[in-house]
C-alpha positions in Angstrom: 141.4 93.7 60.0 139.5 96.1 62.2 135.8 95.3 62.7 133.2 98.0 61.8 132.0 99.9 64.8 133.7 101.2 67.9 136.4 99.1 69.6 135.0 98.6 73.1 137.1 97.2 76.0 136.3 96.5 79.6 138.9 97.5 82.1 139.8 95.9 85.4 142.7 96.9 87.7 144.4 94.7 90.3 145.9 96.8 93.1 147.5 96.5 96.5 146.7 99.2 99.0 144.1 102.0 99.1 143.4 105.2 97.3 145.8 107.0 95.0 148.7 105.3 96.9 147.6 101.8 95.8 150.2 99.9 93.9 149.1 98.8 90.4 149.8 95.0 90.1 147.9 94.2 86.9 145.7 95.9 84.3 143.3 93.7 82.3 141.3 94.6 79.2 138.7 92.4 77.6 137.3 93.3 74.2 133.5 93.3 73.6 134.0 91.0 70.6 136.6 88.9 72.3 140.3 89.1 72.9 142.1 89.9 76.1 145.1 91.9 77.0 146.8 91.7 80.4 149.6 94.1 81.4 151.9 93.1 84.3 155.3 94.2 85.5 156.4 97.3 87.2 154.0 100.2 87.2 155.7 102.2 84.5 155.8 99.2 82.1 152.1 98.5 82.8 151.2 102.1 82.2 153.3 102.6 79.1 151.9 99.5 77.5 148.3 100.4 78.5 148.7 104.0 77.0 150.0 102.5 73.8 147.0 100.1 73.6 144.5 102.9 74.3 145.3 104.4 70.9 143.3 101.5 69.4 140.4 101.7 71.9 137.3 103.8 71.2 135.3 103.1 74.3 136.7 102.1 77.7 134.1 100.6 80.0 134.7 100.5 83.7 132.8 99.8 86.9 133.4 102.7 89.3 136.0 104.1 86.9 135.2 107.7 87.6 135.8 107.4 91.3 138.7 104.9 91.3 140.3 103.6 88.1 140.7 106.8 86.1 141.9 109.0 89.1 144.4 106.3 90.1 145.7 105.7 86.5 145.9 109.5 85.9 147.9 110.1 89.1 150.3 107.2 88.3 150.8 108.2 84.7 151.7 111.8 85.7 153.9 110.6 88.5 155.8 108.3 86.1 156.2 111.3 83.8 154.1 109.7 81.0 151.5 111.5 78.8 147.9 110.8 80.0 146.4 112.1 76.7 145.8 108.6 75.2 143.7 107.7 78.2 141.5 110.8 77.8 141.3 110.5 74.0 139.3 107.3 74.6 135.7 107.7 75.5 135.1 106.5 79.1 131.8 104.9 80.2 131.5 104.3 83.9 128.8 101.6 83.8 128.1 101.9 87.6 127.4 105.6 87.2 125.2 105.0 84.2 123.3 102.1 85.8 122.6 104.0 89.0 121.4 107.0 87.0 119.1 105.0 84.8 117.6 102.9 87.6 117.7 105.6 90.4 119.3 103.1 92.7 122.7 102.4 94.4 124.5 99.1 93.8 127.5 97.8 95.6 129.0 95.8 92.7 128.4 94.7 89.2 127.0 91.3 90.2 124.2 93.1 92.1 123.5 95.1 88.9 123.4 91.9 86.9 121.0 90.4 89.4 118.7 93.4 89.2 118.5 92.9 85.5 117.7 89.2 85.9 121.0 88.1 84.3 122.6 84.9 85.2 125.5 85.4 87.6 128.8 85.1 86.0 132.1 84.1 87.5 134.1 87.4 87.5 133.7 91.1 87.5 134.6 91.4 83.8 132.1 88.8 82.7 129.3 90.5 84.7 130.3 93.9 83.5 130.2 92.7 79.9 126.7 91.1 80.5 125.3 94.3 82.0 126.7 96.3 79.1 125.1 94.0 76.6 121.8 94.1 78.4 121.8 97.9 78.5 123.2 98.4 74.9 119.8 99.5 73.5 119.4 102.1 76.3 123.0 103.3 75.7 122.3 103.6 72.0 119.5 106.0 72.6 120.8 107.9 75.7 124.5 108.1 74.6 124.3 108.5 70.7 128.0 109.7 70.8 129.0 106.0 71.4 127.8 105.1 67.9 126.6 101.7 69.1 
């Protein structure tokens, strides 16, 4: 049974190498309300599974997604002759861009953003990203009404 409200997932990529030539090793998604999906294997398998999963995702939250994750995924999807539409039918929220705009400051990583908000430091990127998102949810609700939070 699908819960009421948008299906929100946090995205993290594991890559080897730099830029658009980086090799995609793993793609991890954690749901706001729990649940985790990890895609591994060759790049085409990872991408195909991810695109299929995107059909059930309303909001994809990333940290630096506009400058890294989305361009990398898009390039790889097109290179592998897959359709990138499901990725772009999902609303993308780059939490780093949003944070820096709201607070007029530059942060190096999500744990620094969590620290600025006075949040307890968590173990990994995904956990810190989720904590920052939850802390900013009321601001997002007002400034991004299209999210239907």
